N, CA and C atoms as an extended XYZ file, in Angstrom:
225
Properties=species:S:1:pos:R:3:atomname:S:1:resname:S:1:resid:I:1 pbc="F F F"
N        -4.782       -0.427       -7.234 N   UNK     1
C        -3.557        0.306       -6.968 CA  UNK     1
C        -3.300        0.289       -5.462 C   UNK     1
N        -2.070        0.064       -5.049 N   UNK     2
C        -1.790       -0.024       -3.617 CA  UNK     2
C        -1.565        1.324       -2.928 C   UNK     2
N        -2.161        2.384       -3.436 N   UNK     3
C        -2.087        3.702       -2.799 CA  UNK     3
C        -3.465        4.057       -2.266 C   UNK     3
N        -3.519        4.409       -0.991 N   UNK     4
C        -4.781        4.840       -0.390 CA  UNK     4
C        -4.698        6.339       -0.118 C   UNK     4
N        -5.773        7.045       -0.427 N   UNK     5
C        -5.842        8.491       -0.221 CA  UNK     5
C        -6.621        8.756        1.067 C   UNK     5
N        -5.981        9.420        2.008 N   UNK     6
C        -6.584        9.717        3.314 CA  UNK     6
C        -6.998       11.181        3.430 C   UNK     6
N        -7.328       11.803        2.318 N   UNK     7
C        -7.680       13.220        2.319 CA  UNK     7
C        -8.894       13.500        3.186 C   UNK     7
N        -9.856       12.594        3.184 N   UNK     8
C       -11.063       12.805        3.978 CA  UNK     8
C       -10.756       12.928        5.464 C   UNK     8
N        -9.835       12.130        5.955 N   UNK     9
C        -9.451       12.196        7.378 CA  UNK     9
C        -8.797       13.527        7.730 C   UNK     9
N        -7.931       13.997        6.847 N   UNK    10
C        -7.244       15.266        7.085 CA  UNK    10
C        -8.243       16.423        7.046 C   UNK    10
N        -9.189       16.372        6.123 N   UNK    11
C       -10.205       17.429        6.042 CA  UNK    11
C       -11.020       17.507        7.332 C   UNK    11
N       -11.407       16.361        7.869 N   UNK    12
C       -12.171       16.347        9.120 CA  UNK    12
C       -11.317       16.890       10.257 C   UNK    12
N       -10.075       16.438       10.325 N   UNK    13
C        -9.168       16.866       11.395 CA  UNK    13
C        -8.918       18.377       11.350 C   UNK    13
N        -8.774       18.909       10.133 N   UNK    14
C        -8.500       20.348        9.975 CA  UNK    14
C        -9.783       21.194        9.929 C   UNK    14
N       -10.939       20.521        9.934 N   UNK    15
C       -12.235       21.201        9.911 CA  UNK    15
C       -12.363       22.131        8.704 C   UNK    15
N       -12.110       21.567        7.528 N   UNK    16
C       -12.232       22.316        6.283 CA  UNK    16
C       -13.058       21.484        5.306 C   UNK    16
N       -13.914       22.126        4.563 N   UNK    17
C       -14.779       21.406        3.620 CA  UNK    17
C       -14.046       21.176        2.302 C   UNK    17
N       -14.573       20.238        1.535 N   UNK    18
C       -14.035       19.970        0.205 CA  UNK    18
C       -14.153       21.217       -0.664 C   UNK    18
N       -15.287       21.889       -0.574 N   UNK    19
C       -15.519       23.091       -1.373 CA  UNK    19
C       -14.494       24.168       -1.047 C   UNK    19
N       -14.264       24.385        0.241 N   UNK    20
C       -13.294       25.405        0.660 CA  UNK    20
C       -11.886       25.052        0.194 C   UNK    20
N       -11.493       23.790        0.337 N   UNK    21
C       -10.163       23.373       -0.105 CA  UNK    21
C       -10.019       23.536       -1.613 C   UNK    21
N       -11.010       23.110       -2.363 N   UNK    22
C       -10.962       23.231       -3.823 CA  UNK    22
C       -10.782       24.689       -4.244 C   UNK    22
N       -11.505       25.591       -3.600 N   UNK    23
C       -11.385       27.016       -3.920 CA  UNK    23
C        -9.996       27.539       -3.586 C   UNK    23
N        -9.454       27.127       -2.437 N   UNK    24
C        -8.143       27.630       -1.997 CA  UNK    24
C        -6.998       27.124       -2.860 C   UNK    24
N        -7.120       25.906       -3.393 N   UNK    25
C        -6.018       25.375       -4.203 CA  UNK    25
C        -6.241       25.592       -5.699 C   UNK    25
N        -7.430       26.048       -6.069 N   UNK    26
C        -7.694       26.407       -7.455 CA  UNK    26
C        -7.986       25.237       -8.378 C   UNK    26
N        -8.673       24.210       -7.873 N   UNK    27
C        -9.129       23.128       -8.742 CA  UNK    27
C       -10.631       22.953       -8.554 C   UNK    27
N       -11.239       22.236       -9.461 N   UNK    28
C       -12.678       22.041       -9.356 CA  UNK    28
C       -12.997       21.053       -8.241 C   UNK    28
N       -14.181       21.189       -7.714 N   UNK    29
C       -14.651       20.270       -6.684 CA  UNK    29
C       -14.702       18.842       -7.231 C   UNK    29
N       -15.074       18.716       -8.499 N   UNK    30
C       -15.138       17.392       -9.130 CA  UNK    30
C       -13.762       16.727       -9.160 C   UNK    30
N       -12.732       17.481       -9.522 N   UNK    31
C       -11.381       16.905       -9.550 CA  UNK    31
C       -10.876       16.573       -8.150 C   UNK    31
N       -11.198       17.395       -7.179 N   UNK    32
C       -10.803       17.097       -5.804 CA  UNK    32
C       -11.526       15.849       -5.303 C   UNK    32
N       -12.768       15.693       -5.696 N   UNK    33
C       -13.536       14.513       -5.315 CA  UNK    33
C       -12.936       13.245       -5.921 C   UNK    33
N       -12.487       13.326       -7.150 N   UNK    34
C       -11.826       12.182       -7.797 CA  UNK    34
C       -10.574       11.801       -7.014 C   UNK    34
N        -9.823       12.776       -6.580 N   UNK    35
C        -8.636       12.501       -5.775 CA  UNK    35
C        -9.018       11.881       -4.435 C   UNK    35
N        -9.987       12.473       -3.770 N   UNK    36
C       -10.401       12.004       -2.442 CA  UNK    36
C       -10.901       10.568       -2.454 C   UNK    36
N       -11.594       10.186       -3.501 N   UNK    37
C       -12.135        8.828       -3.568 CA  UNK    37
C       -11.116        7.808       -4.048 C   UNK    37
N        -9.915        8.253       -4.388 N   UNK    38
C        -8.867        7.340       -4.820 CA  UNK    38
C        -8.980        6.929       -6.274 C   UNK    38
N        -9.799        7.633       -7.045 N   UNK    39
C        -9.997        7.284       -8.455 CA  UNK    39
C        -9.031        8.017       -9.379 C   UNK    39
N        -8.257        8.946       -8.840 N   UNK    40
C        -7.287        9.684       -9.650 CA  UNK    40
C        -6.139        8.754      -10.047 C   UNK    40
N        -5.671        8.898      -11.258 N   UNK    41
C        -4.554        8.090      -11.747 CA  UNK    41
C        -3.229        8.793      -11.498 C   UNK    41
N        -3.280       10.094      -11.217 N   UNK    42
C        -2.065       10.878      -10.998 CA  UNK    42
C        -2.437       12.156      -10.255 C   UNK    42
N        -1.420       12.777       -9.677 N   UNK    43
C        -1.598       14.089       -9.053 CA  UNK    43
C        -0.337       14.902       -9.329 C   UNK    43
N        -0.507       16.134       -9.697 N   UNK    44
C         0.638       17.014       -9.935 CA  UNK    44
C         1.260       17.386       -8.597 C   UNK    44
N         2.580       17.478       -8.591 N   UNK    45
C         3.263       17.888       -7.369 CA  UNK    45
C         2.823       19.276       -6.935 C   UNK    45
N         2.532       20.144       -7.884 N   UNK    46
C         2.096       21.496       -7.526 CA  UNK    46
C         0.753       21.451       -6.795 C   UNK    46
N        -0.150       20.562       -7.223 N   UNK    47
C        -1.439       20.412       -6.538 CA  UNK    47
C        -1.242       19.807       -5.160 C   UNK    47
N        -0.415       18.767       -5.066 N   UNK    48
C        -0.134       18.133       -3.783 CA  UNK    48
C         0.509       19.137       -2.822 C   UNK    48
N         1.402       19.949       -3.335 N   UNK    49
C         2.052       20.973       -2.517 CA  UNK    49
C         1.043       21.986       -1.972 C   UNK    49
N         0.108       22.417       -2.816 N   UNK    50
C        -0.922       23.366       -2.374 CA  UNK    50
C        -1.820       22.739       -1.308 C   UNK    50
N        -2.203       21.480       -1.518 N   UNK    51
C        -3.039       20.781       -0.531 CA  UNK    51
C        -2.317       20.716        0.803 C   UNK    51
N        -1.039       20.333        0.771 N   UNK    52
C        -0.264       20.225        2.014 CA  UNK    52
C        -0.100       21.581        2.707 C   UNK    52
N         0.088       22.629        1.916 N   UNK    53
C         0.235       23.972        2.501 CA  UNK    53
C        -1.050       24.396        3.203 C   UNK    53
N        -2.193       24.235        2.531 N   UNK    54
C        -3.481       24.644        3.102 CA  UNK    54
C        -3.827       23.796        4.331 C   UNK    54
N        -3.590       22.486        4.249 N   UNK    55
C        -3.965       21.578        5.344 CA  UNK    55
C        -2.872       21.427        6.401 C   UNK    55
N        -1.736       22.097        6.169 N   UNK    56
C        -0.601       22.031        7.099 CA  UNK    56
C        -0.256       20.577        7.430 C   UNK    56
N         0.044       19.821        6.362 N   UNK    57
C         0.367       18.410        6.535 CA  UNK    57
C         1.479       18.015        5.577 C   UNK    57
N         1.888       16.782        5.658 N   UNK    58
C         2.896       16.218        4.773 CA  UNK    58
C         2.208       15.325        3.731 C   UNK    58
N         2.832       15.111        2.577 N   UNK    59
C         2.240       14.216        1.582 CA  UNK    59
C         1.908       12.827        2.143 C   UNK    59
N         2.726       12.330        3.037 N   UNK    60
C         2.478       11.007        3.634 CA  UNK    60
C         1.243       10.998        4.526 C   UNK    60
N         0.773       12.158        4.947 N   UNK    61
C        -0.472       12.217        5.707 CA  UNK    61
C        -1.671       11.978        4.790 C   UNK    61
N        -1.500       12.268        3.524 N   UNK    62
C        -2.581       12.155        2.547 CA  UNK    62
C        -2.513       10.844        1.775 C   UNK    62
N        -1.306       10.458        1.364 N   UNK    63
C        -1.117        9.273        0.533 CA  UNK    63
C        -0.438        8.173        1.340 C   UNK    63
N        -1.011        6.980        1.281 N   UNK    64
C        -0.490        5.844        2.046 CA  UNK    64
C        -0.302        4.660        1.101 C   UNK    64
N         0.884        4.057        1.127 N   UNK    65
C         1.187        2.932        0.249 CA  UNK    65
C         0.952        1.613        0.969 C   UNK    65
N         0.354        0.660        0.253 N   UNK    66
C         0.113       -0.687        0.782 CA  UNK    66
C         0.809       -1.694       -0.114 C   UNK    66
N         1.297       -2.764        0.454 N   UNK    67
C         1.913       -3.845       -0.296 CA  UNK    67
C         0.830       -4.809       -0.743 C   UNK    67
N         0.295       -4.592       -1.927 N   UNK    68
C        -0.787       -5.411       -2.437 CA  UNK    68
C        -1.432       -4.770       -3.638 C   UNK    68
N        -2.372       -5.492       -4.228 N   UNK    69
C        -3.037       -5.011       -5.438 CA  UNK    69
C        -4.217       -4.106       -5.147 C   UNK    69
N        -5.024       -4.460       -4.191 N   UNK    70
C        -6.261       -3.728       -3.911 CA  UNK    70
C        -6.215       -3.102       -2.539 C   UNK    70
N        -6.859       -1.960       -2.395 N   UNK    71
C        -6.987       -1.277       -1.114 CA  UNK    71
C        -8.454       -1.285       -0.740 C   UNK    71
N        -8.753       -1.712        0.473 N   UNK    72
C       -10.142       -1.727        0.949 CA  UNK    72
C       -10.486       -0.347        1.450 C   UNK    72
N       -11.394        0.344        0.755 N   UNK    73
C       -11.789        1.703        1.137 CA  UNK    73
C       -12.812        1.736        2.250 C   UNK    73
N       -13.138        0.603        2.842 N   UNK    74
C       -14.148        0.558        3.886 CA  UNK    74
C       -13.552        0.623        5.289 C   UNK    74
N       -12.325        1.143        5.409 N   UNK    75
C       -11.686        1.272        6.728 CA  UNK    75
C       -12.429        2.284        7.571 C   UNK    75
């Protein structure tokens, strides 16, 4: 999928842990981890909105589109 998830970068920049974010937005750590690793097939707008509110960012800060089939996660 040509969508890359940059949640890990935003978490480091905002100095917030995955556990803390999961608790604040009301989802399990496992589901947040699936999103962070780019393995999620979908995300609800309500969840994305909560993430953006807590991290004080825009959706484009988290999700990045690439023109291609595969995204190299080793950046």
